[in-house]
N, CA, C and O atoms as CSV, one atom per row, in Angstrom:
chain,resi,resn,atom,element,x,y,z
A,1,UNK,N,N,27.696,-22.582,2.765
A,1,UNK,CA,C,27.626,-21.384,3.577
A,1,UNK,C,C,28.459,-20.306,2.904
A,1,UNK,O,O,29.524,-20.582,2.350
A,2,UNK,N,N,27.967,-19.083,2.958
A,2,UNK,CA,C,28.644,-17.937,2.365
A,2,UNK,C,C,28.869,-16.887,3.436
A,2,UNK,O,O,28.035,-16.715,4.324
A,3,UNK,N,N,29.980,-16.189,3.361
A,3,UNK,CA,C,30.282,-15.109,4.298
A,3,UNK,C,C,30.068,-13.779,3.590
A,3,UNK,O,O,30.456,-13.609,2.434
A,4,UNK,N,N,29.445,-12.835,4.296
A,4,UNK,CA,C,29.222,-11.495,3.765
A,4,UNK,C,C,29.543,-10.485,4.860
A,4,UNK,O,O,29.833,-10.876,5.991
A,5,UNK,N,N,29.497,-9.212,4.549
A,5,UNK,CA,C,29.885,-8.174,5.499
A,5,UNK,C,C,28.695,-7.256,5.795
A,5,UNK,O,O,27.904,-6.934,4.908
A,6,UNK,N,N,28.588,-6.847,7.046
A,6,UNK,CA,C,27.577,-5.873,7.436
A,6,UNK,C,C,28.106,-4.491,7.066
A,6,UNK,O,O,29.245,-4.154,7.389
A,7,UNK,N,N,27.283,-3.694,6.390
A,7,UNK,CA,C,27.693,-2.356,5.976
A,7,UNK,C,C,26.707,-1.308,6.452
A,7,UNK,O,O,25.633,-1.640,6.953
A,8,UNK,N,N,27.064,-0.056,6.300
A,8,UNK,CA,C,26.202,1.058,6.714
A,8,UNK,C,C,25.219,1.378,5.592
A,8,UNK,O,O,25.592,1.417,4.419
A,9,UNK,N,N,23.971,1.604,5.959
A,9,UNK,CA,C,22.919,1.948,5.011
A,9,UNK,C,C,22.095,3.053,5.654
A,9,UNK,O,O,21.158,2.767,6.399
A,10,UNK,N,N,22.424,4.297,5.383
A,10,UNK,CA,C,21.769,5.418,6.056
A,10,UNK,C,C,22.134,5.399,7.520
A,10,UNK,O,O,23.316,5.345,7.861
A,11,UNK,N,N,21.146,5.442,8.394
A,11,UNK,CA,C,21.387,5.356,9.832
A,11,UNK,C,C,21.323,3.920,10.336
A,11,UNK,O,O,21.462,3.676,11.534
A,12,UNK,N,N,21.116,2.984,9.445
A,12,UNK,CA,C,20.988,1.579,9.820
A,12,UNK,C,C,22.176,0.780,9.293
A,12,UNK,O,O,23.119,1.332,8.725
A,13,UNK,N,N,22.105,-0.512,9.494
A,13,UNK,CA,C,23.110,-1.417,8.964
A,13,UNK,C,C,22.408,-2.346,7.989
A,13,UNK,O,O,21.204,-2.579,8.100
A,14,UNK,N,N,23.146,-2.868,7.050
A,14,UNK,CA,C,22.568,-3.758,6.061
A,14,UNK,C,C,23.533,-4.869,5.687
A,14,UNK,O,O,24.741,-4.762,5.897
A,15,UNK,N,N,22.987,-5.923,5.137
A,15,UNK,CA,C,23.770,-7.071,4.700
A,15,UNK,C,C,23.500,-7.291,3.225
A,15,UNK,O,O,22.344,-7.307,2.802
A,16,UNK,N,N,24.544,-7.461,2.442
A,16,UNK,CA,C,24.376,-7.786,1.022
A,16,UNK,C,C,24.107,-9.281,0.915
A,16,UNK,O,O,24.823,-10.106,1.483
A,17,UNK,N,N,23.063,-9.601,0.178
A,17,UNK,CA,C,22.682,-11.002,-0.003
A,17,UNK,C,C,23.074,-11.405,-1.418
A,17,UNK,O,O,22.705,-10.724,-2.376
A,18,UNK,N,N,23.814,-12.498,-1.566
A,18,UNK,CA,C,24.233,-12.934,-2.898
A,18,UNK,C,C,23.042,-13.176,-3.825
A,18,UNK,O,O,22.001,-13.668,-3.389
A,19,UNK,N,N,23.197,-12.833,-5.093
A,19,UNK,CA,C,22.140,-12.972,-6.097
A,19,UNK,C,C,21.593,-14.397,-6.148
A,19,UNK,O,O,20.386,-14.593,-6.292
A,20,UNK,N,N,22.459,-15.374,-6.033
A,20,UNK,CA,C,22.034,-16.779,-6.076
A,20,UNK,C,C,21.028,-17.087,-4.968
A,20,UNK,O,O,20.054,-17.807,-5.189
A,21,UNK,N,N,21.269,-16.537,-3.776
A,21,UNK,CA,C,20.350,-16.742,-2.652
A,21,UNK,C,C,19.000,-16.094,-2.951
A,21,UNK,O,O,17.948,-16.684,-2.707
A,22,UNK,N,N,19.045,-14.874,-3.484
A,22,UNK,CA,C,17.808,-14.153,-3.791
A,22,UNK,C,C,16.992,-14.897,-4.833
A,22,UNK,O,O,15.774,-15.015,-4.698
A,23,UNK,N,N,17.644,-15.396,-5.864
A,23,UNK,CA,C,16.928,-16.132,-6.914
A,23,UNK,C,C,16.313,-17.413,-6.365
A,23,UNK,O,O,15.174,-17.747,-6.693
A,24,UNK,N,N,17.058,-18.126,-5.536
A,24,UNK,CA,C,16.553,-19.372,-4.956
A,24,UNK,C,C,15.353,-19.111,-4.049
A,24,UNK,O,O,14.407,-19.898,-4.013
A,25,UNK,N,N,15.400,-17.992,-3.314
A,25,UNK,CA,C,14.306,-17.642,-2.393
A,25,UNK,C,C,13.198,-16.845,-3.081
A,25,UNK,O,O,12.234,-16.441,-2.431
A,26,UNK,N,N,13.329,-16.615,-4.396
A,26,UNK,CA,C,12.356,-15.835,-5.173
A,26,UNK,C,C,12.160,-14.437,-4.585
A,26,UNK,O,O,11.033,-13.965,-4.431
A,27,UNK,N,N,13.276,-13.787,-4.262
A,27,UNK,CA,C,13.252,-12.434,-3.717
A,27,UNK,C,C,13.960,-11.486,-4.676
A,27,UNK,O,O,14.807,-11.903,-5.466
A,28,UNK,N,N,13.610,-10.225,-4.600
A,28,UNK,CA,C,14.247,-9.210,-5.427
A,28,UNK,C,C,14.218,-7.874,-4.720
A,28,UNK,O,O,13.794,-7.784,-3.568
A,29,UNK,N,N,14.658,-6.857,-5.391
A,29,UNK,CA,C,14.707,-5.514,-4.839
A,29,UNK,C,C,13.305,-5.075,-4.407
A,29,UNK,O,O,12.362,-5.141,-5.196
A,30,UNK,N,N,13.170,-4.635,-3.179
A,30,UNK,CA,C,11.886,-4.164,-2.657
A,30,UNK,C,C,11.021,-5.254,-2.052
A,30,UNK,O,O,9.931,-4.972,-1.553
A,31,UNK,N,N,11.495,-6.516,-2.088
A,31,UNK,CA,C,10.707,-7.622,-1.520
A,31,UNK,C,C,10.598,-7.443,-0.005
A,31,UNK,O,O,11.550,-7.008,0.644
A,32,UNK,N,N,9.450,-7.775,0.546
A,32,UNK,CA,C,9.240,-7.725,1.991
A,32,UNK,C,C,9.759,-9.020,2.613
A,32,UNK,O,O,9.487,-10.114,2.118
A,33,UNK,N,N,10.506,-8.878,3.696
A,33,UNK,CA,C,11.027,-10.040,4.413
A,33,UNK,C,C,10.745,-9.891,5.899
A,33,UNK,O,O,10.627,-8.779,6.413
A,34,UNK,N,N,10.638,-11.015,6.575
A,34,UNK,CA,C,10.504,-11.031,8.030
A,34,UNK,C,C,11.885,-11.311,8.594
A,34,UNK,O,O,12.641,-12.110,8.040
A,35,UNK,N,N,12.210,-10.656,9.689
A,35,UNK,CA,C,13.494,-10.878,10.344
A,35,UNK,C,C,13.217,-11.253,11.792
A,35,UNK,O,O,12.411,-10.614,12.467
A,36,UNK,N,N,13.889,-12.290,12.258
A,36,UNK,CA,C,13.632,-12.790,13.604
A,36,UNK,C,C,14.960,-13.111,14.281
A,36,UNK,O,O,15.827,-13.752,13.687
A,37,UNK,N,N,15.114,-12.668,15.514
A,37,UNK,CA,C,16.292,-12.980,16.297
A,37,UNK,C,C,16.042,-14.282,17.037
A,37,UNK,O,O,15.083,-14.395,17.801
A,38,UNK,N,N,16.886,-15.245,16.817
A,38,UNK,CA,C,16.771,-16.530,17.501
A,38,UNK,C,C,17.919,-16.604,18.509
A,38,UNK,O,O,19.076,-16.777,18.125
A,39,UNK,N,N,17.599,-16.472,19.801
A,39,UNK,CA,C,18.640,-16.439,20.824
A,39,UNK,C,C,19.616,-17.620,20.700
A,39,UNK,O,O,19.217,-18.763,20.476
A,40,UNK,N,N,20.870,-17.309,20.848
A,40,UNK,CA,C,21.965,-18.264,20.820
A,40,UNK,C,C,22.134,-18.985,19.485
A,40,UNK,O,O,22.922,-19.926,19.389
A,41,UNK,N,N,21.401,-18.554,18.448
A,41,UNK,CA,C,21.543,-19.172,17.129
A,41,UNK,C,C,21.870,-18.146,16.064
A,41,UNK,O,O,22.755,-18.378,15.241
A,42,UNK,N,N,21.175,-17.012,16.058
A,42,UNK,CA,C,21.453,-16.000,15.064
A,42,UNK,C,C,20.200,-15.291,14.598
A,42,UNK,O,O,19.222,-15.176,15.336
A,43,UNK,N,N,20.243,-14.818,13.365
A,43,UNK,CA,C,19.151,-14.052,12.772
A,43,UNK,C,C,18.552,-14.861,11.630
A,43,UNK,O,O,19.275,-15.378,10.779
A,44,UNK,N,N,17.238,-14.966,11.617
A,44,UNK,CA,C,16.523,-15.673,10.554
A,44,UNK,C,C,15.854,-14.640,9.663
A,44,UNK,O,O,15.145,-13.759,10.149
A,45,UNK,N,N,16.076,-14.746,8.380
A,45,UNK,CA,C,15.494,-13.841,7.394
A,45,UNK,C,C,14.704,-14.690,6.413
A,45,UNK,O,O,15.252,-15.613,5.811
A,46,UNK,N,N,13.408,-14.386,6.245
A,46,UNK,CA,C,12.592,-15.186,5.333
A,46,UNK,C,C,11.567,-14.301,4.640
A,46,UNK,O,O,11.217,-13.239,5.154
A,47,UNK,N,N,11.080,-14.731,3.469
A,47,UNK,CA,C,10.084,-13.935,2.749
A,47,UNK,C,C,8.849,-13.705,3.619
A,47,UNK,O,O,8.378,-14.619,4.295
A,48,UNK,N,N,8.330,-12.477,3.595
A,48,UNK,CA,C,7.115,-12.157,4.344
A,48,UNK,C,C,5.925,-12.795,3.646
A,48,UNK,O,O,5.852,-12.833,2.418
A,49,UNK,N,N,5.019,-13.282,4.429
A,49,UNK,CA,C,3.800,-13.876,3.872
A,49,UNK,C,C,2.872,-12.738,3.489
A,49,UNK,O,O,2.493,-11.923,4.328
A,50,UNK,N,N,2.514,-12.690,2.225
A,50,UNK,CA,C,1.627,-11.634,1.754
A,50,UNK,C,C,0.205,-12.170,1.696
A,50,UNK,O,O,-0.081,-13.168,1.035
A,51,UNK,N,N,-0.669,-11.483,2.402
A,51,UNK,CA,C,-2.070,-11.868,2.382
A,51,UNK,C,C,-2.695,-11.373,1.090
A,51,UNK,O,O,-2.539,-10.211,0.715
A,52,UNK,N,N,-3.397,-12.259,0.423
A,52,UNK,CA,C,-4.050,-11.884,-0.827
A,52,UNK,C,C,-5.309,-11.087,-0.509
A,52,UNK,O,O,-6.178,-11.542,0.236
A,53,UNK,N,N,-5.393,-9.893,-1.084
A,53,UNK,CA,C,-6.586,-9.068,-0.898
A,53,UNK,C,C,-7.711,-9.595,-1.754
A,53,UNK,O,O,-7.501,-10.032,-2.886
A,54,UNK,N,N,-8.897,-9.551,-1.207
A,54,UNK,CA,C,-10.069,-9.960,-1.976
A,54,UNK,C,C,-10.439,-8.847,-2.945
A,54,UNK,O,O,-10.325,-7.664,-2.624
A,55,UNK,N,N,-10.879,-9.236,-4.120
A,55,UNK,CA,C,-11.303,-8.251,-5.104
A,55,UNK,C,C,-12.682,-7.710,-4.715
A,55,UNK,O,O,-13.377,-8.306,-3.891
A,56,UNK,N,N,-13.069,-6.596,-5.304
A,56,UNK,CA,C,-14.395,-6.031,-5.034
A,56,UNK,C,C,-15.491,-7.032,-5.384
A,56,UNK,O,O,-16.506,-7.123,-4.694
A,57,UNK,N,N,-15.275,-7.777,-6.455
A,57,UNK,CA,C,-16.268,-8.777,-6.865
A,57,UNK,C,C,-16.407,-9.865,-5.797
A,57,UNK,O,O,-17.519,-10.290,-5.480
A,58,UNK,N,N,-15.270,-10.316,-5.241
A,58,UNK,CA,C,-15.321,-11.343,-4.195
A,58,UNK,C,C,-15.988,-10.811,-2.934
A,58,UNK,O,O,-16.757,-11.530,-2.297
A,59,UNK,N,N,-15.707,-9.562,-2.563
A,59,UNK,CA,C,-16.323,-8.970,-1.381
A,59,UNK,C,C,-17.831,-8.801,-1.566
A,59,UNK,O,O,-18.608,-9.054,-0.646
A,60,UNK,N,N,-18.238,-8.372,-2.762
A,60,UNK,CA,C,-19.667,-8.225,-3.041
A,60,UNK,C,C,-20.369,-9.571,-2.969
A,60,UNK,O,O,-21.465,-9.675,-2.418
A,61,UNK,N,N,-19.745,-10.597,-3.523
A,61,UNK,CA,C,-20.324,-11.939,-3.494
A,61,UNK,C,C,-20.469,-12.424,-2.053
A,61,UNK,O,O,-21.484,-13.025,-1.700
A,62,UNK,N,N,-19.458,-12.166,-1.220
A,62,UNK,CA,C,-19.518,-12.545,0.184
A,62,UNK,C,C,-20.645,-11.809,0.900
A,62,UNK,O,O,-21.406,-12.414,1.655
A,63,UNK,N,N,-20.752,-10.501,0.661
A,63,UNK,CA,C,-21.806,-9.700,1.280
A,63,UNK,C,C,-23.188,-10.211,0.877
A,63,UNK,O,O,-24.069,-10.364,1.723
A,64,UNK,N,N,-23.373,-10.474,-0.415
A,64,UNK,CA,C,-24.669,-10.955,-0.894
A,64,UNK,C,C,-25.003,-12.331,-0.316
A,64,UNK,O,O,-26.169,-12.635,-0.062
A,65,UNK,N,N,-23.981,-13.158,-0.109
A,65,UNK,CA,C,-24.233,-14.491,0.451
A,65,UNK,C,C,-24.646,-14.421,1.909
A,65,UNK,O,O,-25.246,-15.364,2.425
A,66,UNK,N,N,-24.335,-13.312,2.589
A,66,UNK,CA,C,-24.668,-13.169,4.002
A,66,UNK,C,C,-26.014,-12.499,4.217
A,66,UNK,O,O,-26.507,-12.472,5.345
A,67,UNK,N,N,-26.619,-11.959,3.173
A,67,UNK,CA,C,-27.913,-11.288,3.317
A,67,UNK,C,C,-28.950,-12.237,3.881
A,67,UNK,O,O,-29.061,-13.387,3.458
A,68,UNK,N,N,-29.703,-11.737,4.840
A,68,UNK,CA,C,-30.781,-12.524,5.424
A,68,UNK,C,C,-30.309,-13.509,6.482
A,68,UNK,O,O,-31.130,-14.197,7.089
A,69,UNK,N,N,-29.010,-13.591,6.715
A,69,UNK,CA,C,-28.508,-14.539,7.705
A,69,UNK,C,C,-28.314,-13.894,9.068
A,69,UNK,O,O,-28.043,-14.587,10.049
A,70,UNK,N,N,-28.452,-12.569,9.139
A,70,UNK,CA,C,-28.307,-11.929,10.440
A,70,UNK,C,C,-29.640,-11.952,11.170
A,70,UNK,O,O,-30.696,-12.114,10.558
A,71,UNK,N,N,-29.579,-11.791,12.474
A,71,UNK,CA,C,-30.797,-11.818,13.277
A,71,UNK,C,C,-31.567,-10.532,13.070
A,71,UNK,O,O,-30.969,-9.456,13.088
A,72,UNK,N,N,-32.865,-10.603,12.874
A,72,UNK,CA,C,-33.669,-9.402,12.646
A,72,UNK,C,C,-33.541,-8.381,13.766
A,72,UNK,O,O,-33.519,-7.177,13.512
A,73,UNK,N,N,-33.455,-8.862,15.021
A,73,UNK,CA,C,-33.363,-7.926,16.139
A,73,UNK,C,C,-32.063,-7.133,16.108
A,73,UNK,O,O,-32.013,-6.025,16.643
A,74,UNK,N,N,-31.017,-7.669,15.500
A,74,UNK,CA,C,-29.754,-6.950,15.403
A,74,UNK,C,C,-29.839,-5.866,14.329
A,74,UNK,O,O,-29.326,-4.764,14.524
A,75,UNK,N,N,-30.474,-6.164,13.211
A,75,UNK,CA,C,-30.512,-5.201,12.116
A,75,UNK,C,C,-31.490,-4.053,12.394
A,75,UNK,O,O,-31.405,-3.002,11.760
A,76,UNK,N,N,-32.412,-4.249,13.333
A,76,UNK,CA,C,-33.374,-3.205,13.634
A,76,UNK,C,C,-32.973,-2.386,14.858
A,76,UNK,O,O,-33.709,-1.490,15.272
A,77,UNK,N,N,-31.825,-2.683,15.434
A,77,UNK,CA,C,-31.324,-1.894,16.548
A,77,UNK,C,C,-32.002,-2.188,17.867
A,77,UNK,O,O,-31.948,-1.348,18.766
A,78,UNK,N,N,-32.635,-3.331,18.031
A,78,UNK,CA,C,-33.288,-3.680,19.281
A,78,UNK,C,C,-32.245,-4.209,20.257
A,78,UNK,O,O,-31.412,-5.038,19.890
A,79,UNK,N,N,-32.289,-3.728,21.506
A,79,UNK,CA,C,-31.342,-4.196,22.514
A,79,UNK,C,C,-31.667,-5.625,22.912
A,79,UNK,O,O,-32.830,-6.003,23.051
A,80,UNK,N,N,-30.615,-6.409,23.091
A,80,UNK,CA,C,-30.804,-7.817,23.430
A,80,UNK,C,C,-30.823,-8.016,24.938
A,80,UNK,O,O,-31.464,-8.947,25.426
A,81,UNK,N,N,-30.129,-7.153,25.690
A,81,UNK,CA,C,-30.125,-7.304,27.143
A,81,UNK,C,C,-30.426,-5.965,27.806
A,81,UNK,O,O,-30.529,-4.937,27.138
A,82,UNK,N,N,-30.561,-5.992,29.109
A,82,UNK,CA,C,-30.923,-4.792,29.866
A,82,UNK,C,C,-29.717,-4.137,30.529
A,82,UNK,O,O,-29.860,-3.532,31.592
A,83,UNK,N,N,-28.538,-4.241,29.933
A,83,UNK,CA,C,-27.329,-3.719,30.579
A,83,UNK,C,C,-27.204,-2.208,30.465
A,83,UNK,O,O,-26.307,-1.629,31.079
A,84,UNK,N,N,-28.063,-1.552,29.707
A,84,UNK,CA,C,-27.980,-0.109,29.559
A,84,UNK,C,C,-28.405,0.546,30.865
A,84,UNK,O,O,-29.424,0.176,31.449
A,85,UNK,N,N,-27.626,1.517,31.321
A,85,UNK,CA,C,-27.929,2.226,32.552
A,85,UNK,C,C,-27.161,1.685,33.746
A,85,UNK,O,O,-27.235,2.258,34.833
A,86,UNK,N,N,-26.427,0.597,33.568
A,86,UNK,CA,C,-25.638,0.014,34.652
A,86,UNK,C,C,-24.179,0.488,34.612
A,86,UNK,O,O,-23.319,-0.110,35.259
A,87,UNK,N,N,-23.896,1.561,33.853
A,87,UNK,CA,C,-22.531,2.022,33.719
A,87,UNK,C,C,-22.038,2.572,35.055
A,87,UNK,O,O,-22.801,3.167,35.815
A,88,UNK,N,N,-20.748,2.361,35.328
A,88,UNK,CA,C,-20.132,2.866,36.550
A,88,UNK,C,C,-19.148,3.966,36.134
A,88,UNK,O,O,-18.303,3.758,35.263
A,89,UNK,N,N,-19.268,5.124,36.761
A,89,UNK,CA,C,-18.391,6.246,36.441
A,89,UNK,C,C,-17.424,6.487,37.556
A,89,UNK,O,O,-16.598,7.397,37.470
């Protein structure tokens, strides 16, 4: 366990994290982290999960794989039910 001090950072407060901790957690300057308050225990700080964006090629492949799988009545704009006109104002 290591002790550190809370300091002022602009209008907020900040904590200096020892380099050894950052290296072990694979974090660096500008890394996104999640912070969570755990009642009666303290504050949990962990690396944010980054969702991998799909490339344009992957999105195109997905789109092409879905061609022809939609219902014809949906792609032609045909209403499936008679709920039109039942709106309440």
